[in-house]
C-alpha positions as CSV (number, residue, x, y, z in Angstrom):
1,M,92.8,45.3,150.3
2,R,93.0,44.0,153.8
3,R,90.5,41.4,154.9
4,G,88.5,43.5,157.3
5,W,88.2,46.5,154.9
6,A,86.3,44.3,152.4
7,F,83.2,44.4,154.5
8,V,83.1,48.2,155.0
9,P,80.8,48.9,152.0
10,I,78.4,46.2,153.1
11,A,78.4,47.4,156.7
12,L,77.7,51.0,155.5
13,A,74.8,49.8,153.3
14,V,73.3,47.8,156.2
15,A,73.8,50.8,158.5
16,A,72.0,53.1,156.1
17,V,69.0,50.6,155.8
18,V,68.8,50.3,159.5
19,E,68.8,54.1,160.0
20,I,66.1,54.5,157.4
21,V,63.9,51.9,159.1
22,G,64.6,53.6,162.4
23,F,63.6,57.0,161.0
24,V,60.4,55.6,159.5
25,L,59.4,54.0,162.9
26,V,60.1,57.3,164.7
27,V,58.0,59.2,162.1
28,R,55.1,56.8,162.6
29,W,55.4,57.3,166.4
30,L,56.0,61.1,166.6
31,G,55.1,62.3,163.1
32,L,57.4,64.0,160.7
33,P,57.8,67.3,162.4
34,G,58.5,65.6,165.8
35,A,61.1,63.3,164.2
36,V,62.9,66.2,162.5
37,V,62.9,68.2,165.7
38,L,64.3,65.2,167.6
39,L,67.0,64.8,165.0
40,L,68.0,68.5,165.3
41,I,68.1,68.2,169.1
42,T,70.3,65.2,169.1
43,S,72.6,66.9,166.5
44,V,73.0,70.0,168.7
45,L,73.6,67.8,171.7
46,G,76.2,66.0,169.7
47,V,78.0,69.2,168.8
48,L,78.1,70.3,172.4
49,L,79.3,66.9,173.6
50,M,81.9,66.8,170.8
51,R,83.5,70.0,172.1
52,R,83.3,68.9,175.8
53,E,84.7,65.5,175.1
54,G,87.5,66.8,173.0
55,V,88.6,69.4,175.6
56,R,88.3,66.8,178.4
57,A,90.3,64.2,176.5
58,W,93.0,66.8,175.7
59,R,93.3,67.9,179.3
60,R,93.5,64.4,180.7
61,F,96.0,63.4,178.0
62,R,98.2,66.4,178.9
63,A,97.9,65.8,182.7
64,E,99.0,62.1,182.2
65,A,101.9,63.1,179.9
66,E,103.1,65.8,182.2
67,A,103.0,63.4,185.2
68,G,105.1,60.9,183.2
69,R,102.4,58.3,183.1
70,P,101.3,56.4,180.0
71,P,98.4,58.3,178.4
72,G,96.9,55.4,176.4
73,R,93.9,55.0,178.7
74,Q,92.9,58.7,178.4
75,V,93.4,58.6,174.6
76,T,91.1,55.6,174.2
77,D,88.6,57.0,176.6
78,G,88.6,60.3,174.7
79,L,88.3,58.5,171.4
80,V,85.2,56.5,172.6
81,G,83.6,59.7,173.8
82,L,84.3,61.5,170.6
83,V,82.8,58.6,168.6
84,G,79.7,58.8,170.8
85,A,79.4,62.5,170.2
86,L,80.0,62.1,166.4
87,L,77.2,59.4,166.3
88,L,74.9,62.0,167.9
89,I,75.8,64.6,165.3
90,L,75.1,62.4,162.3
91,P,71.5,62.1,161.3
92,G,69.8,58.8,162.4
93,F,68.1,57.5,165.5
94,V,70.0,54.2,165.7
95,G,73.3,56.0,165.7
96,D,72.0,58.4,168.3
97,V,71.1,55.5,170.6
98,I,74.5,53.9,170.2
99,G,76.2,57.3,170.7
100,L,74.3,57.9,173.9
101,L,75.2,54.5,175.2
102,L,78.9,55.2,174.5
103,L,78.7,58.1,176.8
104,F,77.5,56.1,179.8
105,P,80.5,54.9,182.0
106,P,79.8,51.2,182.0
107,V,79.4,50.9,178.2
108,R,82.2,53.4,177.7
109,G,84.5,51.3,179.8
110,L,83.7,48.2,177.7
111,A,84.3,50.0,174.5
112,R,87.5,51.6,175.8
113,G,88.8,48.1,176.7
114,Q,88.0,46.8,173.2
115,V,89.7,49.8,171.5
116,Q,92.7,49.3,173.7
117,R,93.0,45.6,173.0
118,M,92.7,46.3,169.3
119,A,95.4,49.0,169.4
120,E,97.7,46.8,171.4
121,R,97.4,44.0,168.8
122,R,98.4,46.4,166.0
123,M,101.5,48.0,167.6
124,P,104.8,46.5,168.7
125,S,104.8,45.4,172.4
126,M,107.4,48.0,173.4
127,M,105.3,50.8,172.0
128,A,102.2,49.3,173.7
129,G,104.0,49.3,177.0
130,D,104.9,53.0,176.5
131,V,101.4,54.0,175.5
132,F,99.3,51.9,177.9
133,G,101.8,51.1,180.6
134,P,102.7,47.8,182.1
135,R,100.1,45.1,181.4
136,R,99.0,42.2,183.5
137,V,99.6,38.9,181.9
138,R,98.0,35.7,183.1
139,V,100.2,32.7,183.0
140,R,98.6,29.3,183.3
141,T,100.5,26.1,184.0
142,R,99.2,23.0,182.4
143,P,98.9,19.7,184.1
144,P,101.2,17.1,182.7
145,R,99.8,15.2,179.7
146,T,99.1,11.5,180.1
147,G,98.1,8.9,177.6
148,P,99.4,8.2,174.1
149,G,101.9,10.8,172.9
150,A,102.7,12.1,176.4
151,P,106.4,12.7,177.2
152,T,108.0,9.8,179.1
153,A,110.4,11.9,181.1
154,P,109.1,14.1,183.9
155,P,109.6,17.8,183.4
156,A,112.9,19.3,184.4
157,G,113.1,21.1,187.7
158,P,110.7,21.0,190.6
159,T,107.0,21.7,190.1
160,P,106.0,24.6,192.3
161,P,103.0,23.9,194.5
162,G,100.0,26.2,194.3
163,P,97.1,27.0,192.1
164,A,96.9,26.2,188.4
165,S,97.2,29.9,187.4
166,A,98.8,33.0,188.7
167,A,98.8,36.6,187.8
168,I,102.2,38.1,187.2
169,E,102.6,41.9,186.8
170,G,105.3,42.9,184.4
171,E,106.1,44.2,181.0
172,I,106.1,42.4,177.7
173,V,109.4,42.7,175.8
174,D,110.0,41.5,172.2
175,H,113.5,40.0,172.0
176,D,113.1,39.4,168.3
177,E,113.4,43.1,167.4
178,G,116.9,43.9,166.3
179,P,119.1,47.0,166.6
180,G,117.8,50.0,164.7
181,T,114.1,49.1,165.2
182,G,113.6,51.4,168.2
183,A,113.4,48.4,170.5
184,H,116.6,49.3,172.4
185,R,117.0,52.5,174.3
């Protein structure tokens, strides 16, 4: 079992306890009939949003693919929207709040960035470039080391003047991938 999956049962148990506590607090505030009606309303809203988000994500994905642009941003945005709608469908007020937050553009953008970074780490860089397009990479130059253990010879070649960091637009290519791995076209 992978390291991250070992905590899933614990996380599910904690989420269940948090949802029960949230339900009890809402029942104390609105009463049992009010809490049940509110759960039904958020579930119906979640179903409607699930359909809307799914259709919207599919249309945006198709438009990007037909235009020849990488569809990764639309896929991750649609995934975040679908997760938000799913959280509204599932019973529980804490999940409803998180689901509603995932539908607001600023929170959705943050979540989309996290999902994209997680996906990029788990796929080969060539595939990540095809899915998400060229990425920006920040290259920082380090000042020369001084003191004990520092190299005695100056670095080869001239040192370019300018700031300590620069942004270079480009594509990341793995040269370690050999023939037959799909890295070469």
